[in-house]
DRENMAR-948027 format. One record per atom (N, C-alpha, C): x, y, z; atom name; residue in three letters. Coordinates in nm, 4 decimals, m for minus. Layout:
BEGIN
+----------+----------+----------+----+-----+
!       c1 !       c2 !       c3 ! at !  aa !
+----------+----------+----------+----+-----+
!        X !        Y !        Z ! CA ! ALA !
...
+----------+----------+----------+----+-----+
END
This chain:
BEGIN
+----------+----------+----------+----+-----+
!       c1 !       c2 !       c3 ! at !  aa !
+----------+----------+----------+----+-----+
!   0.0985 !   3.1105 !   0.7250 !  N ! UNK !
!   0.0355 !   2.9798 !   0.7190 ! CA ! UNK !
!   0.1258 !   2.8841 !   0.6414 !  C ! UNK !
!   0.1325 !   2.7600 !   0.6855 !  N ! UNK !
!   0.2101 !   2.6568 !   0.6177 ! CA ! UNK !
!   0.1372 !   2.6137 !   0.4912 !  C ! UNK !
!   0.2108 !   2.5906 !   0.3834 !  N ! UNK !
!   0.1527 !   2.5437 !   0.2588 ! CA ! UNK !
!   0.2158 !   2.4105 !   0.2224 !  C ! UNK !
!   0.1377 !   2.3042 !   0.2304 !  N ! UNK !
!   0.1831 !   2.1710 !   0.1914 ! CA ! UNK !
!   0.1404 !   2.1483 !   0.0470 !  C ! UNK !
!   0.2296 !   2.0935 !  m0.0352 !  N ! UNK !
!   0.1948 !   2.0787 !  m0.1765 ! CA ! UNK !
!   0.1414 !   1.9400 !  m0.2127 !  C ! UNK !
!   0.1962 !   1.8336 !  m0.1533 !  N ! UNK !
!   0.1459 !   1.6983 !  m0.1803 ! CA ! UNK !
!   0.2128 !   1.6022 !  m0.0836 !  C ! UNK !
!   0.1641 !   1.4812 !  m0.0768 !  N ! UNK !
!   0.2282 !   1.3792 !   0.0050 ! CA ! UNK !
!   0.3451 !   1.3237 !  m0.0749 !  C ! UNK !
!   0.4619 !   1.3184 !  m0.0138 !  N ! UNK !
!   0.5802 !   1.2663 !  m0.0795 ! CA ! UNK !
!   0.5858 !   1.1139 !  m0.0708 !  C ! UNK !
!   0.5640 !   1.0604 !   0.0503 !  N ! UNK !
!   0.5682 !   0.9155 !   0.0658 ! CA ! UNK !
!   0.4898 !   0.8714 !   0.1883 !  C ! UNK !
!   0.4591 !   0.7441 !   0.1882 !  N ! UNK !
!   0.4031 !   0.6771 !   0.3050 ! CA ! UNK !
!   0.5002 !   0.5652 !   0.3403 !  C ! UNK !
!   0.5206 !   0.5406 !   0.4682 !  N ! UNK !
!   0.6141 !   0.4374 !   0.5130 ! CA ! UNK !
!   0.5370 !   0.3185 !   0.5689 !  C ! UNK !
!   0.5810 !   0.1998 !   0.5315 !  N ! UNK !
!   0.5166 !   0.0759 !   0.5738 ! CA ! UNK !
!   0.6232 !  m0.0160 !   0.6317 !  C ! UNK !
!   0.5944 !  m0.0779 !   0.7452 !  N ! UNK !
!   0.6853 !  m0.1757 !   0.8042 ! CA ! UNK !
!   0.6287 !  m0.3148 !   0.7759 !  C ! UNK !
!   0.7080 !  m0.3969 !   0.7108 !  N ! UNK !
!   0.6657 !  m0.5309 !   0.6705 ! CA ! UNK !
!   0.7221 !  m0.6362 !   0.7650 !  C ! UNK !
!   0.6506 !  m0.7452 !   0.7806 !  N ! UNK !
!   0.6995 !  m0.8549 !   0.8643 ! CA ! UNK !
!   0.7923 !  m0.9477 !   0.7856 !  C ! UNK !
!   0.7687 !  m0.9608 !   0.6560 !  N ! UNK !
!   0.8478 !  m1.0478 !   0.5700 ! CA ! UNK !
!   0.8881 !  m0.9667 !   0.4470 !  C ! UNK !
!   1.0135 !  m0.9254 !   0.4428 !  N ! UNK !
!   1.0605 !  m0.8348 !   0.3382 ! CA ! UNK !
!   1.0393 !  m0.8911 !   0.1980 !  C ! UNK !
!   1.0829 !  m1.0140 !   0.1737 !  N ! UNK !
!   1.0720 !  m1.0707 !   0.0392 ! CA ! UNK !
!   0.9268 !  m1.0806 !  m0.0068 !  C ! UNK !
!   0.8399 !  m1.1249 !   0.0816 !  N ! UNK !
!   0.6975 !  m1.1390 !   0.0474 ! CA ! UNK !
!   0.6363 !  m1.0033 !   0.0153 !  C ! UNK !
!   0.6636 !  m0.9027 !   0.0983 !  N ! UNK !
!   0.6076 !  m0.7697 !   0.0749 ! CA ! UNK !
!   0.6695 !  m0.7041 !  m0.0479 !  C ! UNK !
!   0.7986 !  m0.7264 !  m0.0693 !  N ! UNK !
!   0.8642 !  m0.6702 !  m0.1886 ! CA ! UNK !
!   0.7973 !  m0.7254 !  m0.3147 !  C ! UNK !
!   0.7769 !  m0.8575 !  m0.3198 !  N ! UNK !
!   0.7090 !  m0.9189 !  m0.4352 ! CA ! UNK !
!   0.5695 !  m0.8590 !  m0.4551 !  C ! UNK !
!   0.4958 !  m0.8424 !  m0.3460 !  N ! UNK !
!   0.3595 !  m0.7910 !  m0.3548 ! CA ! UNK !
!   0.3575 !  m0.6498 !  m0.4136 !  C ! UNK !
!   0.4388 !  m0.5601 !  m0.3579 !  N ! UNK !
!   0.4352 !  m0.4202 !  m0.4022 ! CA ! UNK !
!   0.4990 !  m0.4003 !  m0.5398 !  C ! UNK !
!   0.5999 !  m0.4805 !  m0.5739 !  N ! UNK !
!   0.6670 !  m0.4643 !  m0.7031 ! CA ! UNK !
!   0.5983 !  m0.5472 !  m0.8117 !  C ! UNK !
!   0.5794 !  m0.6766 !  m0.7859 !  N ! UNK !
!   0.5261 !  m0.7636 !  m0.8908 ! CA ! UNK !
!   0.3736 !  m0.7580 !  m0.9019 !  C ! UNK !
!   0.3048 !  m0.7581 !  m0.7893 !  N ! UNK !
!   0.1582 !  m0.7586 !  m0.7943 ! CA ! UNK !
!   0.1024 !  m0.6193 !  m0.8215 !  C ! UNK !
!   0.1505 !  m0.5173 !  m0.7473 !  N ! UNK !
!   0.0978 !  m0.3816 !  m0.7648 ! CA ! UNK !
!   0.1727 !  m0.3021 !  m0.8712 !  C ! UNK !
!   0.2913 !  m0.3466 !  m0.9127 !  N ! UNK !
!   0.3621 !  m0.2816 !  m1.0218 ! CA ! UNK !
!   0.4350 !  m0.1531 !  m0.9873 !  C ! UNK !
!   0.4686 !  m0.1323 !  m0.8589 !  N ! UNK !
!   0.5440 !  m0.0131 !  m0.8231 ! CA ! UNK !
!   0.6887 !  m0.0277 !  m0.8685 !  C ! UNK !
!   0.7525 !   0.0850 !  m0.8955 !  N ! UNK !
!   0.8894 !   0.0875 !  m0.9458 ! CA ! UNK !
!   0.9885 !   0.1018 !  m0.8310 !  C ! UNK !
!   1.0926 !   0.0188 !  m0.8320 !  N ! UNK !
!   1.1976 !   0.0288 !  m0.7308 ! CA ! UNK !
!   1.2843 !   0.1504 !  m0.7624 !  C ! UNK !
!   1.2940 !   0.2420 !  m0.6651 !  N ! UNK !
!   1.3765 !   0.3621 !  m0.6778 ! CA ! UNK !
!   1.5101 !   0.3395 !  m0.6084 !  C ! UNK !
!   1.5080 !   0.2716 !  m0.4964 !  N ! UNK !
!   1.6289 !   0.2430 !  m0.4208 ! CA ! UNK !
!   1.6045 !   0.1294 !  m0.3247 !  C ! UNK !
!   1.7112 !   0.0569 !  m0.2922 !  N ! UNK !
!   1.6992 !  m0.0563 !  m0.2007 ! CA ! UNK !
!   1.8310 !  m0.0700 !  m0.1258 !  C ! UNK !
!   1.8222 !  m0.0774 !   0.0056 !  N ! UNK !
!   1.9441 !  m0.0871 !   0.0852 ! CA ! UNK !
!   1.9175 !  m0.1683 !   0.2114 !  C ! UNK !
!   2.0165 !  m0.2500 !   0.2471 !  N ! UNK !
!   2.0106 !  m0.3191 !   0.3759 ! CA ! UNK !
!   2.0920 !  m0.2376 !   0.4740 !  C ! UNK !
!   2.0305 !  m0.1978 !   0.5837 !  N ! UNK !
!   2.0967 !  m0.1157 !   0.6848 ! CA ! UNK !
!   2.1430 !  m0.2079 !   0.7967 !  C ! UNK !
!   2.2695 !  m0.2472 !   0.7881 !  N ! UNK !
!   2.3266 !  m0.3470 !   0.8780 ! CA ! UNK !
!   2.3145 !  m0.3077 !   1.0249 !  C ! UNK !
!   2.3371 !  m0.1812 !   1.0558 !  N ! UNK !
!   2.3318 !  m0.1361 !   1.1954 ! CA ! UNK !
!   2.1925 !  m0.1560 !   1.2558 !  C ! UNK !
!   2.0898 !  m0.1514 !   1.1719 !  N ! UNK !
!   1.9513 !  m0.1684 !   1.2201 ! CA ! UNK !
!   1.8959 !  m0.3069 !   1.1888 !  C ! UNK !
!   1.9726 !  m0.3886 !   1.1164 !  N ! UNK !
!   1.9253 !  m0.5182 !   1.0675 ! CA ! UNK !
!   1.7921 !  m0.4997 !   0.9950 !  C ! UNK !
!   1.7902 !  m0.4014 !   0.9060 !  N ! UNK !
!   1.6660 !  m0.3560 !   0.8454 ! CA ! UNK !
!   1.6828 !  m0.3277 !   0.6967 !  C ! UNK !
!   1.5845 !  m0.3717 !   0.6194 !  N ! UNK !
!   1.5770 !  m0.3337 !   0.4784 ! CA ! UNK !
!   1.4997 !  m0.2041 !   0.4646 !  C ! UNK !
!   1.5367 !  m0.1248 !   0.3648 !  N ! UNK !
!   1.4592 !  m0.0056 !   0.3251 ! CA ! UNK !
!   1.4484 !  m0.0095 !   0.1740 !  C ! UNK !
!   1.3255 !  m0.0153 !   0.1258 !  N ! UNK !
!   1.2965 !  m0.0218 !  m0.0172 ! CA ! UNK !
!   1.2128 !   0.0999 !  m0.0534 !  C ! UNK !
!   1.2629 !   0.1817 !  m0.1463 !  N ! UNK !
!   1.1884 !   0.2982 !  m0.1938 ! CA ! UNK !
!   1.1184 !   0.2612 !  m0.3235 !  C ! UNK !
!   0.9869 !   0.2783 !  m0.3251 !  N ! UNK !
!   0.9036 !   0.2434 !  m0.4400 ! CA ! UNK !
!   0.8309 !   0.3675 !  m0.4900 !  C ! UNK !
!   0.8144 !   0.3791 !  m0.6218 !  N ! UNK !
!   0.7489 !   0.4968 !  m0.6785 ! CA ! UNK !
!   0.6248 !   0.4582 !  m0.7580 !  C ! UNK !
!   0.5264 !   0.5471 !  m0.7525 !  N ! UNK !
!   0.4095 !   0.5393 !  m0.8373 ! CA ! UNK !
!   0.4347 !   0.6311 !  m0.9573 !  C ! UNK !
!   0.3547 !   0.6186 !  m1.0638 !  N ! UNK !
!   0.3795 !   0.6998 !  m1.1836 ! CA ! UNK !
!   0.3794 !   0.8516 !  m1.1597 !  C ! UNK !
!   0.3065 !   0.8997 !  m1.0600 !  N ! UNK !
!   0.3022 !   1.0450 !  m1.0355 ! CA ! UNK !
!   0.4203 !   1.0943 !  m0.9523 !  C ! UNK !
!   0.5089 !   1.0049 !  m0.9126 !  N ! UNK !
!   0.6256 !   1.0440 !  m0.8338 ! CA ! UNK !
!   0.6093 !   1.0231 !  m0.6844 !  C ! UNK !
!   0.4873 !   0.9996 !  m0.6378 !  N ! UNK !
!   0.4703 !   0.9712 !  m0.4955 ! CA ! UNK !
!   0.5350 !   0.8364 !  m0.4653 !  C ! UNK !
!   0.5727 !   0.8159 !  m0.3400 !  N ! UNK !
!   0.6500 !   0.6975 !  m0.3055 ! CA ! UNK !
!   0.5970 !   0.6248 !  m0.1833 !  C ! UNK !
!   0.6355 !   0.4986 !  m0.1749 !  N ! UNK !
!   0.6144 !   0.4172 !  m0.0559 ! CA ! UNK !
!   0.7519 !   0.3712 !  m0.0106 !  C ! UNK !
!   0.7811 !   0.3881 !   0.1176 !  N ! UNK !
!   0.9024 !   0.3331 !   0.1766 ! CA ! UNK !
!   0.8627 !   0.2058 !   0.2486 !  C ! UNK !
!   0.9248 !   0.0945 !   0.2115 !  N ! UNK !
!   0.8963 !  m0.0341 !   0.2740 ! CA ! UNK !
!   1.0152 !  m0.0702 !   0.3620 !  C ! UNK !
!   0.9893 !  m0.0883 !   0.4912 !  N ! UNK !
!   1.0930 !  m0.1180 !   0.5893 ! CA ! UNK !
!   1.0702 !  m0.2547 !   0.6518 !  C ! UNK !
!   1.1778 !  m0.3099 !   0.7096 !  N ! UNK !
!   1.1658 !  m0.4213 !   0.8030 ! CA ! UNK !
!   1.2421 !  m0.3818 !   0.9281 !  C ! UNK !
!   1.1921 !  m0.4250 !   1.0415 !  N ! UNK !
!   1.2595 !  m0.4040 !   1.1692 ! CA ! UNK !
!   1.2416 !  m0.5308 !   1.2509 !  C ! UNK !
!   1.3504 !  m0.5863 !   1.3052 !  N ! UNK !
!   1.3370 !  m0.7089 !   1.3838 ! CA ! UNK !
!   1.2471 !  m0.6863 !   1.5061 !  C ! UNK !
!   1.1538 !  m0.7772 !   1.5250 !  N ! UNK !
!   1.0683 !  m0.7709 !   1.6433 ! CA ! UNK !
!   0.9582 !  m0.6678 !   1.6392 !  C ! UNK !
!   0.9330 !  m0.6076 !   1.5235 !  N ! UNK !
!   0.8250 !  m0.5084 !   1.5154 ! CA ! UNK !
!   0.6908 !  m0.5766 !   1.5440 !  C ! UNK !
!   0.6064 !  m0.5167 !   1.6288 !  N ! UNK !
!   0.4773 !  m0.5789 !   1.6597 ! CA ! UNK !
!   0.3817 !  m0.5713 !   1.5413 !  C ! UNK !
!   0.2896 !  m0.6640 !   1.5360 !  N ! UNK !
!   0.1874 !  m0.6633 !   1.4313 ! CA ! UNK !
!   0.0989 !  m0.5409 !   1.4464 !  C ! UNK !
!   0.0481 !  m0.4911 !   1.3336 !  N ! UNK !
!  m0.0417 !  m0.3756 !   1.3339 ! CA ! UNK !
!  m0.1836 !  m0.4240 !   1.3599 !  C ! UNK !
!  m0.2509 !  m0.3664 !   1.4597 !  N ! UNK !
!  m0.3914 !  m0.4046 !   1.4802 ! CA ! UNK !
!  m0.4794 !  m0.3444 !   1.3708 !  C ! UNK !
!  m0.5545 !  m0.4284 !   1.3007 !  N ! UNK !
!  m0.6422 !  m0.3797 !   1.1952 ! CA ! UNK !
!  m0.7893 !  m0.3957 !   1.2318 !  C ! UNK !
!  m0.8191 !  m0.5013 !   1.3040 !  N ! UNK !
!  m0.9583 !  m0.5280 !   1.3398 ! CA ! UNK !
!  m0.9657 !  m0.5586 !   1.4875 !  C ! UNK !
!  m1.0370 !  m0.4846 !   1.5701 !  N ! UNK !
!  m1.1103 !  m0.3657 !   1.5265 ! CA ! UNK !
!  m1.0125 !  m0.2570 !   1.4845 !  C ! UNK !
!  m1.0613 !  m0.1620 !   1.4047 !  N ! UNK !
!  m0.9750 !  m0.0559 !   1.3547 ! CA ! UNK !
!  m0.9116 !   0.0202 !   1.4703 !  C ! UNK !
!  m0.7811 !   0.0416 !   1.4578 !  N ! UNK !
!  m0.7052 !   0.1121 !   1.5609 ! CA ! UNK !
!  m0.6892 !   0.2589 !   1.5217 !  C ! UNK !
!  m0.6561 !   0.3410 !   1.6181 !  N ! UNK !
!  m0.6292 !   0.4809 !   1.5882 ! CA ! UNK !
!  m0.5020 !   0.4910 !   1.5057 !  C ! UNK !
!  m0.4886 !   0.5973 !   1.4301 !  N ! UNK !
!  m0.3716 !   0.6163 !   1.3456 ! CA ! UNK !
!  m0.4105 !   0.6034 !   1.1996 !  C ! UNK !
!  m0.3116 !   0.5789 !   1.1147 !  N ! UNK !
!  m0.3372 !   0.5661 !   0.9713 ! CA ! UNK !
!  m0.4372 !   0.4540 !   0.9471 !  C ! UNK !
!  m0.5450 !   0.4863 !   0.8796 !  N ! UNK !
!  m0.6513 !   0.3882 !   0.8584 ! CA ! UNK !
!  m0.6235 !   0.2992 !   0.7377 !  C ! UNK !
!  m0.5887 !   0.3610 !   0.6249 !  N ! UNK !
!  m0.5576 !   0.2845 !   0.5052 ! CA ! UNK !
!  m0.4820 !   0.3727 !   0.4066 !  C ! UNK !
!  m0.4311 !   0.3111 !   0.3014 !  N ! UNK !
!  m0.3610 !   0.3802 !   0.1945 ! CA ! UNK !
!  m0.4433 !   0.3592 !   0.0685 !  C ! UNK !
!  m0.4772 !   0.4679 !  m0.0016 !  N ! UNK !
!  m0.5639 !   0.4590 !  m0.1195 ! CA ! UNK !
!  m0.4863 !   0.4917 !  m0.2467 !  C ! UNK !
!  m0.5128 !   0.4153 !  m0.3517 !  N ! UNK !
!  m0.4525 !   0.4362 !  m0.4822 ! CA ! UNK !
!  m0.5615 !   0.4717 !  m0.5825 !  C ! UNK !
!  m0.5381 !   0.5720 !  m0.6650 !  N ! UNK !
!  m0.6315 !   0.6080 !  m0.7714 ! CA ! UNK !
!  m0.6067 !   0.5148 !  m0.8896 !  C ! UNK !
!  m0.7135 !   0.4604 !  m0.9453 !  N ! UNK !
!  m0.7053 !   0.3771 !  m1.0656 ! CA ! UNK !
!  m0.8110 !   0.4245 !  m1.1651 !  C ! UNK !
!  m0.7873 !   0.3988 !  m1.2923 !  N ! UNK !
!  m0.8820 !   0.4404 !  m1.3956 ! CA ! UNK !
!  m1.0075 !   0.3536 !  m1.3939 !  C ! UNK !
!  m0.9911 !   0.2247 !  m1.3662 !  N ! UNK !
!  m1.1034 !   0.1304 !  m1.3719 ! CA ! UNK !
!  m1.0936 !   0.0340 !  m1.2537 !  C ! UNK !
!  m1.1796 !   0.0522 !  m1.1551 !  N ! UNK !
!  m1.1770 !  m0.0318 !  m1.0351 ! CA ! UNK !
!  m1.2030 !  m0.1780 !  m1.0687 !  C ! UNK !
!  m1.2993 !  m0.2040 !  m1.1568 !  N ! UNK !
!  m1.3322 !  m0.3425 !  m1.1904 ! CA ! UNK !
!  m1.2143 !  m0.4140 !  m1.2559 !  C ! UNK !
!  m1.1475 !  m0.3480 !  m1.3487 !  N ! UNK !
!  m1.0332 !  m0.4093 !  m1.4168 ! CA ! UNK !
!  m0.9199 !  m0.4355 !  m1.3190 !  C ! UNK !
!  m0.8890 !  m0.3380 !  m1.2333 !  N ! UNK !
!  m0.7804 !  m0.3549 !  m1.1371 ! CA ! UNK !
!  m0.8153 !  m0.4630 !  m1.0358 !  C ! UNK !
!  m0.9404 !  m0.4672 !  m0.9932 !  N ! UNK !
!  m0.9870 !  m0.5713 !  m0.9014 ! CA ! UNK !
!  m0.9664 !  m0.7088 !  m0.9644 !  C ! UNK !
!  m1.0045 !  m0.7235 !  m1.0906 !  N ! UNK !
!  m0.9890 !  m0.8515 !  m1.1610 ! CA ! UNK !
!  m0.8420 !  m0.8908 !  m1.1730 !  C ! UNK !
!  m0.7551 !  m0.7934 !  m1.2010 !  N ! UNK !
!  m0.6122 !  m0.8219 !  m1.2128 ! CA ! UNK !
!  m0.5546 !  m0.8678 !  m1.0785 !  C ! UNK !
!  m0.5943 !  m0.8020 !  m0.9704 !  N ! UNK !
!  m0.5479 !  m0.8424 !  m0.8375 ! CA ! UNK !
!  m0.5974 !  m0.9826 !  m0.8036 !  C ! UNK !
!  m0.7239 !  m1.0090 !  m0.8306 !  N ! UNK !
!  m0.7804 !  m1.1406 !  m0.8014 ! CA ! UNK !
!  m0.7114 !  m1.2498 !  m0.8828 !  C ! UNK !
!  m0.6752 !  m1.2199 !  m1.0078 !  N ! UNK !
!  m0.6052 !  m1.3200 !  m1.0892 ! CA ! UNK !
!  m0.4648 !  m1.3474 !  m1.0351 !  C ! UNK !
!  m0.4122 !  m1.2529 !  m0.9539 !  N ! UNK !
!  m0.2818 !  m1.2727 !  m0.8887 ! CA ! UNK !
!  m0.2981 !  m1.3359 !  m0.7503 !  C ! UNK !
!  m0.4212 !  m1.3751 !  m0.7160 !  N ! UNK !
!  m0.4461 !  m1.4419 !  m0.5892 ! CA ! UNK !
!  m0.4769 !  m1.3500 !  m0.4724 !  C ! UNK !
!  m0.4981 !  m1.2211 !  m0.4987 !  N ! UNK !
!  m0.5289 !  m1.1257 !  m0.3926 ! CA ! UNK !
!  m0.6798 !  m1.1243 !  m0.3688 !  C ! UNK !
!  m0.7207 !  m1.1311 !  m0.2434 !  N ! UNK !
!  m0.8630 !  m1.1240 !  m0.2087 ! CA ! UNK !
!  m0.9037 !  m0.9766 !  m0.2061 !  C ! UNK !
!  m1.0065 !  m0.9429 !  m0.2843 !  N ! UNK !
!  m1.0532 !  m0.8048 !  m0.2957 ! CA ! UNK !
!  m1.2011 !  m0.8009 !  m0.2584 !  C ! UNK !
!  m1.2385 !  m0.7024 !  m0.1785 !  N ! UNK !
!  m1.3785 !  m0.6867 !  m0.1387 ! CA ! UNK !
!  m1.4639 !  m0.6470 !  m0.2597 !  C ! UNK !
!  m1.5963 !  m0.6639 !  m0.2495 !  N ! UNK !
!  m1.6838 !  m0.6177 !  m0.3566 ! CA ! UNK !
!  m1.6708 !  m0.4656 !  m0.3758 !  C ! UNK !
!  m1.6910 !  m0.4213 !  m0.5001 !  N ! UNK !
!  m1.6846 !  m0.2780 !  m0.5311 ! CA ! UNK !
!  m1.8061 !  m0.2091 !  m0.4696 !  C ! UNK !
!  m1.7802 !  m0.0939 !  m0.4090 !  N ! UNK !
!  m1.8871 !  m0.0136 !  m0.3493 ! CA ! UNK !
!  m1.8872 !   0.1255 !  m0.4122 !  C ! UNK !
!  m1.9891 !   0.2038 !  m0.3813 !  N ! UNK !
!  m1.9977 !   0.3420 !  m0.4286 ! CA ! UNK !
!  m1.9957 !   0.4334 !  m0.3075 !  C ! UNK !
!  m1.9053 !   0.5316 !  m0.3101 !  N ! UNK !
!  m1.8956 !   0.6302 !  m0.2023 ! CA ! UNK !
!  m2.0230 !   0.7139 !  m0.2023 !  C ! UNK !
!  m2.0964 !   0.7095 !  m0.0927 !  N ! UNK !
!  m2.2266 !   0.7778 !  m0.0875 ! CA ! UNK !
!  m2.2158 !   0.9292 !  m0.0974 !  C ! UNK !
!  m2.0986 !   0.9848 !  m0.0733 !  N ! UNK !
!  m2.0824 !   1.1303 !  m0.0785 ! CA ! UNK !
!  m2.0272 !   1.1785 !  m0.2117 !  C ! UNK !
!  m1.9377 !   1.1014 !  m0.2731 !  N ! UNK !
!  m1.8755 !   1.1448 !  m0.3984 ! CA ! UNK !
!  m1.9316 !   1.0741 !  m0.5211 !  C ! UNK !
!  m1.9973 !   0.9602 !  m0.4992 !  N ! UNK !
!  m2.0479 !   0.8816 !  m0.6112 ! CA ! UNK !
!  m1.9393 !   0.8008 !  m0.6809 !  C ! UNK !
!  m1.8174 !   0.8044 !  m0.6298 !  N ! UNK !
!  m1.7043 !   0.7316 !  m0.6901 ! CA ! UNK !
!  m1.7049 !   0.5855 !  m0.6449 !  C ! UNK !
!  m1.6524 !   0.4988 !  m0.7308 !  N ! UNK !
!  m1.6444 !   0.3564 !  m0.7021 ! CA ! UNK !
!  m1.5124 !   0.3244 !  m0.6325 !  C ! UNK !
!  m1.5158 !   0.2302 !  m0.5376 !  N ! UNK !
!  m1.3962 !   0.1941 !  m0.4623 ! CA ! UNK !
!  m1.4083 !   0.0525 !  m0.4083 !  C ! UNK !
!  m1.2936 !  m0.0003 !  m0.3669 !  N ! UNK !
!  m1.2899 !  m0.1296 !  m0.3016 ! CA ! UNK !
!  m1.1636 !  m0.1389 !  m0.2170 !  C ! UNK !
!  m1.1583 !  m0.2389 !  m0.1311 !  N ! UNK !
!  m1.0438 !  m0.2592 !  m0.0435 ! CA ! UNK !
!  m0.9833 !  m0.3976 !  m0.0637 !  C ! UNK !
!  m0.8546 !  m0.4063 !  m0.0366 !  N ! UNK !
!  m0.7809 !  m0.5326 !  m0.0296 ! CA ! UNK !
!  m0.6719 !  m0.5103 !   0.0746 !  C ! UNK !
!  m0.5895 !  m0.6106 !   0.0990 !  N ! UNK !
!  m0.4867 !  m0.5965 !   0.2029 ! CA ! UNK !
!  m0.3508 !  m0.6385 !   0.1489 !  C ! UNK !
!  m0.2472 !  m0.5794 !   0.2073 !  N ! UNK !
!  m0.1116 !  m0.6219 !   0.1728 ! CA ! UNK !
!  m0.0802 !  m0.7491 !   0.2515 !  C ! UNK !
!   0.0383 !  m0.8085 !   0.2338 !  N ! UNK !
!   0.0670 !  m0.9350 !   0.3023 ! CA ! UNK !
!   0.0601 !  m0.9297 !   0.4547 !  C ! UNK !
!   0.0713 !  m0.8106 !   0.5143 !  N ! UNK !
!   0.0610 !  m0.7983 !   0.6598 ! CA ! UNK !
!  m0.0765 !  m0.7508 !   0.7058 !  C ! UNK !
!  m0.1724 !  m0.7461 !   0.6154 !  N ! UNK !
!  m0.3071 !  m0.7055 !   0.6523 ! CA ! UNK !
!  m0.3307 !  m0.5557 !   0.6508 !  C ! UNK !
!  m0.2347 !  m0.4752 !   0.6012 !  N ! UNK !
!  m0.2548 !  m0.3306 !   0.5913 ! CA ! UNK !
!  m0.3648 !  m0.3041 !   0.4892 !  C ! UNK !
!  m0.4706 !  m0.2340 !   0.5285 !  N ! UNK !
!  m0.5786 !  m0.2072 !   0.4338 ! CA ! UNK !
!  m0.5324 !  m0.1126 !   0.3218 !  C ! UNK !
!  m0.5573 !  m0.1543 !   0.1977 !  N ! UNK !
!  m0.5277 !  m0.0750 !   0.0796 ! CA ! UNK !
!  m0.6569 !  m0.0556 !   0.0025 !  C ! UNK !
!  m0.6736 !   0.0620 !  m0.0558 !  N ! UNK !
!  m0.7972 !   0.0958 !  m0.1258 ! CA ! UNK !
!  m0.7677 !   0.1276 !  m0.2719 !  C ! UNK !
!  m0.8578 !   0.0856 !  m0.3593 !  N ! UNK !
!  m0.8586 !   0.1291 !  m0.4984 ! CA ! UNK !
!  m0.9726 !   0.2284 !  m0.5115 !  C ! UNK !
!  m0.9426 !   0.3473 !  m0.5623 !  N ! UNK !
!  m1.0432 !   0.4532 !  m0.5737 ! CA ! UNK !
!  m1.0460 !   0.4991 !  m0.7187 !  C ! UNK !
!  m1.1621 !   0.4863 !  m0.7827 !  N ! UNK !
!  m1.1723 !   0.5203 !  m0.9235 ! CA ! UNK !
!  m1.1670 !   0.6713 !  m0.9430 !  C ! UNK !
!  m1.0733 !   0.7149 !  m1.0271 !  N ! UNK !
!  m1.0558 !   0.8586 !  m1.0445 ! CA ! UNK !
!  m1.0600 !   0.9045 !  m1.1868 !  C ! UNK !
+----------+----------+----------+----+-----+
END
């Protein structure tokens, strides 16, 4: 049987590299691990890390189609981040101009959570842990 230990990274394709870079680095506070422009692909690749070592790869590709979010499409639904205090993180995001949904309670786990979106509308979740 295969044994997977953890998720290493999630990859995101952005429509506007500078805007998404600012959002993930300045607004969400992720750490830049590596950044390279790949001339042959006319594409940026930005490696970002969370404190636990998990990563997000942020890419750009010329002519990439928009991701359908509404109605929800098949495939990756959203990316969730664990936070100590959903209300505090929600307030910090809102003070940075990010629109955040009202906090809800997961009916199965009893945990508090909320959603917001990245600059391209990718659904992101805050999950109190």
